[in-house]
C-alpha positions in Angstrom: 46.7 -1.6 40.4 50.7 -1.9 41.2 53.4 -3.1 38.9 57.1 -3.7 40.0 58.8 -1.1 37.8 61.7 -1.8 36.2 65.0 0.4 36.5 65.6 2.4 33.2 67.9 4.7 32.5 66.1 6.6 30.2 62.3 7.7 30.0 59.6 5.7 29.2 57.8 6.4 25.6 54.5 5.7 24.8 53.4 2.9 22.9 52.4 4.3 19.5 48.9 2.8 18.3 48.1 3.5 14.5 44.6 3.1 13.9 41.6 4.0 15.9 39.1 1.3 14.4 37.5 -0.7 17.0 41.1 -2.9 17.1 43.0 0.0 17.8 40.7 1.8 20.5 40.8 -1.7 22.6 44.4 -1.7 22.0 44.8 1.6 23.7 42.0 1.3 26.4 43.9 -1.8 27.6 47.1 -0.4 27.8 45.8 3.0 29.7 44.2 0.6 32.0 47.4 -1.1 33.0 49.1 2.4 33.3 50.7 2.7 30.1 51.5 5.8 28.0 49.8 5.6 24.9 49.7 7.5 22.0 46.7 6.4 19.4 46.7 8.1 16.0 44.2 7.8 13.2 43.6 9.8 9.9 39.8 10.7 10.7 40.0 11.5 14.7 36.9 13.5 14.5 34.7 10.4 14.9 33.2 6.9 13.8 33.1 6.0 10.5 29.5 7.2 9.8 28.1 3.9 8.5 28.5 -0.1 9.5 30.7 -2.0 8.8 31.3 -5.1 11.5 28.0 -5.7 12.4 28.0 -8.6 15.1 29.7 -9.0 17.9 30.7 -12.3 19.4 30.5 -14.0 23.0 34.1 -14.0 23.2 34.5 -10.4 22.3 32.0 -9.4 24.6 34.0 -10.9 26.7 36.8 -9.2 26.4 35.2 -6.0 25.8 34.0 -6.1 29.5 37.6 -5.8 30.8 37.5 -1.8 29.8 33.2 -1.9 30.7 32.4 -1.8 27.3 30.3 -4.7 26.9 27.0 -3.6 28.6 26.9 -0.4 26.9 27.1 -2.1 23.5 24.3 -4.6 24.8 21.7 -1.8 25.7 22.2 -0.3 22.0 22.3 -3.4 19.9 20.1 -5.9 18.9 20.8 -9.7 20.6 21.2 -12.5 18.7 19.8 -15.9 19.9 20.8 -18.3 17.0 22.2 -18.6 13.3 20.3 -20.4 10.9 21.0 -22.2 7.7 18.5 -22.5 4.7 18.9 -23.7 1.0 16.1 -23.1 -1.4 14.1 -21.9 1.2 14.2 -24.8 3.1 15.4 -24.7 6.4 18.7 -27.4 7.1 19.4 -26.3 11.1 20.3 -24.2 13.3 23.2 -23.2 15.8 21.5 -21.5 19.3 23.4 -19.1 20.9 21.4 -19.0 23.9 22.4 -22.6 24.1 25.8 -21.6 25.6 26.6 -22.2 29.3 29.6 -21.1 30.2 29.3 -17.2 29.4 27.9 -14.2 30.7 26.7 -13.7 27.4 24.9 -16.7 25.5 24.0 -14.4 22.9 25.6 -12.3 19.6 24.7 -8.6 19.7 24.1 -7.1 15.9 25.1 -3.4 16.3 26.7 -1.0 13.5 30.5 -0.5 14.2 30.0 3.2 14.5 28.4 3.2 17.6 31.1 0.2 18.5 33.4 2.1 17.9 31.7 5.3 19.6 31.0 2.9 22.7 34.9 2.2 23.1 35.8 5.6 22.1 33.9 6.7 25.7 35.7 3.9 27.6 39.2 5.2 26.3 38.1 8.9 27.3 37.3 7.1 30.8 40.9 6.0 30.7 42.4 9.5 29.7 43.4 8.8 26.5 42.6 10.5 23.3 42.8 9.9 19.2 45.6 12.3 17.6 44.6 13.3 14.0 47.3 12.2 11.4 48.3 9.8 9.2 51.8 7.7 9.1 54.0 8.8 6.3 57.2 6.4 7.9 58.0 4.3 10.1 61.9 3.6 10.9 62.5 0.6 13.0 65.9 0.1 12.7 67.6 2.0 16.2 66.9 0.7 19.7 63.2 2.4 19.5 60.7 2.6 16.7 60.4 6.0 15.1 57.2 7.5 13.4 56.7 10.0 11.0 53.0 11.5 11.7 51.5 14.4 9.1 49.1 16.5 10.9 46.2 17.5 8.7 47.3 21.1 8.4 50.6 19.4 6.8 52.7 19.6 9.9 55.2 16.5 10.4 56.2 14.8 14.0 58.7 12.6 14.4 57.3 9.9 17.4 59.7 8.0 19.1 58.4 4.8 20.6 58.5 2.1 23.0 56.4 0.0 20.8 54.4 0.5 17.4 51.1 -1.3 16.6 49.4 -1.5 13.6 45.8 -1.5 14.0 45.2 0.7 10.5 43.1 -1.6 8.3 44.0 -3.8 6.0 46.0 -1.3 3.8 48.0 -0.7 6.7 51.1 1.5 6.1 52.3 -0.2 9.7 52.8 -3.5 7.7 54.0 -1.4 4.3 56.8 0.2 6.4 57.7 -2.9 8.1 58.4 -4.7 5.2 55.6 -7.3 6.2 53.8 -9.2 3.5 50.3 -10.4 3.7 50.3 -14.2 2.3 47.4 -16.4 1.0 45.8 -18.3 -1.6 42.6 -18.7 -3.4 40.0 -17.0 -5.4 38.3 -13.8 -3.8 34.7 -13.9 -3.4 32.7 -11.0 -4.8 29.9 -9.4 -1.8 27.5 -6.4 -2.0 26.8 -5.1 1.3 24.2 -3.0 2.1 22.1 -1.5 5.7 18.5 -0.4 5.4 14.9 -0.8 6.5 13.0 -4.3 5.0 9.7 -4.5 6.0 8.0 -8.1 6.1 8.3 -10.9 8.7 11.7 -11.6 8.9 13.5 -13.0 11.9 14.4 -10.5 14.5 17.0 -12.4 16.7 18.6 -14.6 14.1 21.2 -14.4 11.6 20.0 -16.2 8.8 22.2 -17.9 5.9 20.4 -18.8 2.8 21.9 -20.6 -0.2 20.8 -21.5 -3.5 22.0 -22.5 -6.9 22.8 -18.7 -7.8 24.4 -17.9 -4.8 24.5 -17.0 -1.1 22.0 -14.3 1.0 22.9 -13.4 4.4 20.6 -11.3 7.2 21.4 -10.1 10.2 18.9 -7.7 12.1 19.8 -4.6 13.8 16.4 -4.0 15.6 13.8 -2.0 14.8 13.1 -3.2 11.1 16.5 -2.3 10.0 19.3 -5.1 8.5 22.4 -6.0 7.3 22.1 -7.7 4.6 25.0 -9.6 2.6 25.0 -11.4 -0.9 27.1 -13.2 -3.3 27.0 -11.5 -6.7 29.2 -13.1 -10.2 30.6 -9.5 -10.8 30.3 -5.8 -10.2 31.2 -3.0 -12.9 29.3 0.3 -11.5 31.3 2.9 -9.8 28.3 3.8 -7.1 26.9 1.4 -4.7 25.0 -1.5 -5.0 21.3 -0.3 -5.4 18.2 -1.5 -3.4 16.6 -3.3 -6.6 19.9 -5.6 -6.5 19.4 -6.9 -2.8 15.5 -7.0 -3.6 16.2 -9.1 -6.7 18.4 -11.9 -4.6 16.1 -11.6 -1.2 12.9 -12.7 -2.8 15.2 -15.6 -5.0 17.0 -16.7 -1.8 15.5 -15.7 1.8 12.6 -18.4 3.1 10.7 -14.8 4.3 9.0 -12.0 1.9 10.8 -8.6 2.8 11.0 -5.4 1.0 13.9 -3.3 1.0 13.7 0.2 1.5 16.1 3.0 0.6 19.2 2.2 1.8 21.1 3.9 4.2 24.7 2.5 2.6 25.8 -0.1 0.2 29.3 -1.3 -0.7 31.1 -3.8 -3.3 34.2 -5.8 -1.3 36.3 -8.5 -2.6 36.5 -11.8 0.5 39.9 -12.2 0.1 41.9 -14.5 2.5 45.6 -13.7 3.9 47.7 -13.6 6.7 50.7 -11.8 7.5 53.8 -13.7 7.4 54.4 -12.6 10.8 52.8 -10.1 13.6 56.0 -9.3 14.9 58.4 -7.5 13.6 61.2 -6.5 16.1 59.2 -3.7 18.2 56.9 -3.3 15.4 53.3 -5.3 15.7 50.4 -5.9 13.6 46.5 -6.3 14.8 43.3 -6.9 13.4 42.4 -6.5 9.3 46.3 -5.1 9.2 47.1 -8.7 10.2 44.4 -11.0 8.1 41.7 -10.9 5.8 39.1 -13.2 5.1 35.4 -13.9 4.2 32.9 -12.1 5.8 31.1 -15.1 6.4 30.2 -15.7 9.9 31.3 -12.3 10.6 34.1 -12.5 12.4 36.6 -10.2 11.4 36.2 -7.6 13.6 36.2 -9.6 16.7 39.6 -11.4 15.4 40.8 -8.5 15.8 39.2 -7.7 19.3 41.3 -11.0 20.5 44.6 -9.4 18.9 44.3 -6.3 20.9 44.1 -8.3 24.2 46.3 -10.7 23.8 49.1 -8.2 23.0 48.0 -5.8 25.5 48.4 -7.7 28.5 51.5 -8.8 27.5 52.4 -5.4 25.8 51.9 -3.9 29.1 53.8 -6.6 31.2 56.7 -6.4 29.8 55.9 -2.6 29.9 55.6 -2.6 33.5 58.5 -5.3 33.8 55.4 -7.7 35.3 56.6 -10.4 32.4 59.8 -10.7 30.9 60.7 -9.7 27.1 60.4 -12.6 25.3 56.6 -13.1 26.0 56.0 -10.6 23.1 57.2 -13.4 21.2 54.2 -15.6 21.8 51.8 -12.9 20.1 52.5 -13.9 16.8 52.5 -17.7 17.3 49.3 -17.7 19.5 47.6 -15.1 17.1 48.7 -16.3 13.9 47.8 -19.6 14.1 44.4 -18.7 15.3 44.2 -16.1 12.1 45.1 -19.0 9.7 42.3 -20.9 11.5 39.3 -18.7 10.9 40.7 -17.9 7.9 40.4 -21.7 7.1 36.8 -22.0 8.5 35.1 -19.0 6.9 36.5 -20.0 3.6 34.9 -23.4 4.0 31.4 -22.0 5.0 31.9 -19.3 2.1 32.5 -22.2 -0.5 29.9 -24.4 0.9 27.4 -21.3 0.3 28.1 -20.9 -2.9 28.1 -24.6 -4.5 26.1 -25.3 -8.0 26.2 -28.8 -8.8 23.3 -30.9 -7.7 25.5 -33.2 -6.2 27.8 -30.5 -4.1 24.2 -29.4 -3.3 22.6 -32.5 -2.3 25.8 -33.3 0.0 25.5 -29.9 2.0 22.3 -30.0 2.7 22.2 -33.6 4.2 25.3 -33.0 6.0 24.0 -29.8 7.5 20.5 -31.4 8.2 22.2 -34.8 9.6 24.5 -32.5 12.2 21.4 -30.4 13.2 19.8 -33.3 14.2 22.5 -35.4 15.7 23.6 -32.2 17.8 27.0 -32.1 16.1 25.9 -29.1 14.4 25.5 -27.5 17.7 28.5 -28.6 19.9 31.2 -27.8 17.7 28.8 -24.9 15.4 28.1 -22.6 19.2 32.1 -22.7 20.1 33.2 -22.1 16.8 31.0 -19.0 16.3 31.1 -17.4 19.5 35.0 -17.8 19.0 34.6 -19.9 22.3 37.0 -22.8 20.9 40.2 -20.1 20.1 42.8 -22.2 21.6 46.7 -21.2 22.4 48.0 -25.1 22.5 51.3 -26.2 21.6 50.4 -26.7 18.0 52.7 -27.5 14.8 49.9 -27.5 12.8 46.1 -26.1 12.4 45.0 -29.4 13.1 46.4 -29.2 16.7 43.7 -26.7 17.6 41.4 -28.3 16.9 38.8 -28.9 19.3 38.7 -32.7 21.0 35.9 -35.2 21.2 35.8 -34.3 25.0 35.0 -30.9 27.2 37.8 -31.4 28.9 40.4 -28.1 29.1 43.9 -28.4 28.0 46.6 -26.2 28.5 46.0 -22.7 25.7 42.2 -23.4 26.0 40.0 -20.7 27.3 38.5 -21.2 30.5 35.2 -19.7 31.8 36.7 -17.2 34.1 36.6 -13.6 33.7 38.4 -10.4 34.4 37.8 -6.7 34.8 39.9 -3.7 35.3 37.3 -1.6 37.1 34.2 -2.9 38.6 32.8 -6.9 37.9 31.1 -7.6 34.8 27.6 -7.8 35.1 26.8 -11.6 35.2 30.5 -13.1 35.5 29.8 -13.5 39.6 28.8 -16.9 38.5 32.1 -17.5 37.6 35.6 -16.9 38.9 37.2 -13.8 39.0 41.2 -13.6 37.6 43.3 -10.7 37.1 43.0 -8.4 33.8 47.2 -7.9 34.4 48.7 -10.9 36.2 48.4 -14.6 36.2 46.1 -16.5 38.4 46.3 -19.7 39.7 43.2 -21.4 40.4 43.1 -24.4 42.8 40.5 -27.4 41.9 39.8 -30.2 44.9 38.1 -32.7 42.2 35.2 -35.4 43.4 36.3 -34.7 47.2 36.8 -31.6 49.4 38.1 -33.5 51.9 41.3 -32.7 54.8 44.0 -34.0 52.1 42.6 -31.1 49.6 43.0 -28.2 52.8 46.4 -29.3 53.5 47.5 -29.5 50.2 45.4 -26.2 49.5 47.3 -24.3 52.6 50.9 -25.6 51.4 50.1 -24.5 48.0 48.9 -20.9 48.9 51.9 -20.8 51.1 54.5 -21.3 48.9 53.0 -19.0 46.1 55.0 -16.1 45.4 53.4 -12.6 46.6 51.4 -10.9 44.2 49.9 -13.8 42.4 45.9 -14.2 43.2 45.2 -17.7 44.6 41.4 -18.7 43.9 39.8 -21.9 45.1 37.2 -22.6 42.3 36.0 -26.2 43.7 32.8 -24.8 44.6 31.9 -24.4 41.1 29.9 -27.7 40.0 29.9 -26.1 36.3 33.6 -27.2 36.1 33.5 -30.8 36.9 33.0 -31.5 33.2 36.1 -29.4 32.1 38.9 -30.5 34.8 37.5 -34.1 35.9 37.7 -35.4 38.9 41.4 -34.7 40.2 42.8 -32.3 42.1 44.6 -29.8 39.9 46.5 -26.4 39.5 45.7 -24.1 37.0 47.8 -21.5 36.1 45.1 -19.0 34.0 46.8 -16.0 32.1 45.2 -12.8 31.7 42.9 -13.5 28.8 41.4 -16.5 30.7 43.3 -19.2 28.7 45.1 -22.0 30.8 49.1 -20.8 31.0 49.7 -24.7 32.7 47.6 -27.6 34.3 49.8 -29.5 37.5 49.3 -31.1 40.4 48.4 -29.1 43.6 51.7 -29.2 45.4 53.6 -26.5 46.0 57.1 -27.0 44.1 55.5 -27.9 40.6 52.9 -24.8 41.3 55.6 -23.0 41.7 58.0 -24.5 38.9 54.7 -23.5 36.5 54.4 -20.2 37.4 58.1 -19.5 37.0 58.1 -20.9 33.3 54.9 -18.8 32.8 56.1 -15.6 34.8 59.8 -15.8 33.9 60.9 -18.1 31.1 60.1 -15.9 28.4 63.9 -14.4 28.5 65.6 -12.6 25.5 68.1 -14.8 24.1 71.9 -13.8 24.8 72.9 -11.0 22.8 69.4 -10.3 21.8 68.1 -6.9 22.7 64.9 -7.2 24.7 61.9 -6.8 23.0 63.7 -5.7 19.7 64.1 -9.3 17.9 67.3 -8.0 16.5 70.8 -8.8 17.5 73.2 -5.9 18.8 75.5 -6.2 15.4 71.8 -4.9 14.0 71.3 -8.7 12.4 67.7 -10.0 12.5 67.3 -12.8 14.6 64.7 -15.4 14.6 62.0 -14.9 17.4 61.8 -16.8 20.4 59.4 -19.8 18.4 61.5 -20.3 16.2 60.0 -18.1 13.8 62.0 -15.5 11.7 61.3 -11.9 12.1 61.9 -10.0 8.2 64.1 -7.7 8.0 62.4 -4.2 7.9 62.6 -1.8 5.0 64.9 0.7 7.2 67.1 -2.5 7.7 67.3 -2.9 3.8 67.5 0.5 2.8 70.2 1.3 4.9 72.3 -1.8 3.6 71.6 -0.3 0.2 72.8 2.7 1.3 76.0 1.6 2.6 75.8 3.7 5.4 73.5 3.5 8.3 71.2 7.3 9.0 72.4 8.4 12.4 69.5 11.2 12.7 65.9 9.5 12.8 65.2 12.6 10.3 67.9 11.1 8.1 66.8 7.4 8.8 63.1 7.8 7.7 64.3 10.3 4.6 66.1 6.7 3.4 63.0 4.8 4.3 60.5 7.1 2.3 62.5 6.5 -0.5 62.8 3.0 -0.1 59.3 2.2 0.1 58.5 4.5 -2.8 60.9 1.7 -4.9 59.2 -1.3 -3.6 55.4 -0.2 -2.7 53.1 -2.1 -0.9 50.2 -4.8 -0.5 46.5 -3.2 -1.1 44.1 -5.7 -0.1 40.2 -5.1 -0.4 38.7 -3.8 2.5 36.8 -6.5 5.1 32.9 -5.1 5.6 33.1 -7.5 8.9 
């Protein structure tokens, strides 16, 4: 795929991705697929983690993983999840039927161990020419024109890497976040969970994620297939040094599950605290955060890894477009505004789901159970719960608060919403031919005739197509009947982003379309006097991002002020940075299991 290359007096440095979990792997593969040089560093590069953490890949993640050819192998290796079921005191409350989703090639989830997910994406990374380097980030200086990272190898050697951009996909204990001086913000009590994977003999559902509530707490059951399950139980306390034993899981399975089962020897178990935190910003100059490095929240709904995959794709197409010259650098400011609000919303919804599973008072239990049963019987649970669980309802609408991102009462598409249109860097996604294809790296223009494809429409289509700048794909989607409830009866032109979200909806007129494309493609210009993509004025003072949110000062900026002079060499700056980091410390939130 050819991109216009900007004139650049210096050689392009690689993008440095720190952390080779699912999020870092997707980021690196996406960037490589778009022709961007990448260095991917992880402290355990020998192979994926040998135990399961995240366990469910939802439909939206399958759509995005399909861009790099990873969805089909995951489906083959995993176990299909057709529904999410809710029980209270072993009595059924209702269910969300994933198999009833109609606007996706993947009307199901996949239960698959995280090490398998990582292995599949590693294979795709290698196909794009990528590799994982072993090393740990021991310093990061973002005070210069480009960030400089210090990486320590397993043999003790250190290397300084000057990068175009640095992305922290290094988990909840993120070194990138700590060195960048970004804090995790949040409130609410931590909830303690025990998680274990292993065999369970019995008549448990083979294709449903089951939530079982009782006065003593909650139980979640996810089937890997072949009699293997993920069990997650809320526990009041845990003081043991080892992972929880099978007897603990058996006790709560007997107490809470609607179907009996016998827990065998566990392959793996752990205790974790479901904390609720979101980074104050996901961008500081040329440093970005993604996945657990940027947000941690409850495991309810198994949304953690899936949220990180959306981070990865959102950032990758923007970053690749800037590096290759397809988009102005200011578009990178929209990564934080897009993804931080989405993360805050998922923090809220998963916290609510966790909370309602831990009710103990009789009136709370009764209200919850009546509400869920009524929502199931009226179809409200399916209508809103299906897109919520699938992550199809994530929207990048212009928003002042979380309330602005909530789905409406109609299915009508608005600017910022996901459209069922799919992209792939290589072969088209299997099953996606039922929907329009879009470009995985550039804006795509979709034309909709409305309720009549007459001669006036043909003339309008020809006029718009002739006015569109070269290189912008144009598709007439009027023949897709499934779009009628989404787009309505009036003719429309939609500017669609590479991730399938709508950037603009305008009348199908040449002037309106050209204006919409110009705004979507070139209005993200850096402010006068600001270094493109750096977030800093040329004088060195931090400057607010284009979205209006201030970019926090990085640790390197603070330490040079303390020292009274700016160290000139990368090594000197990193030495000062390390001393500052030792004094200030960093946040160490608990690891999440999903």
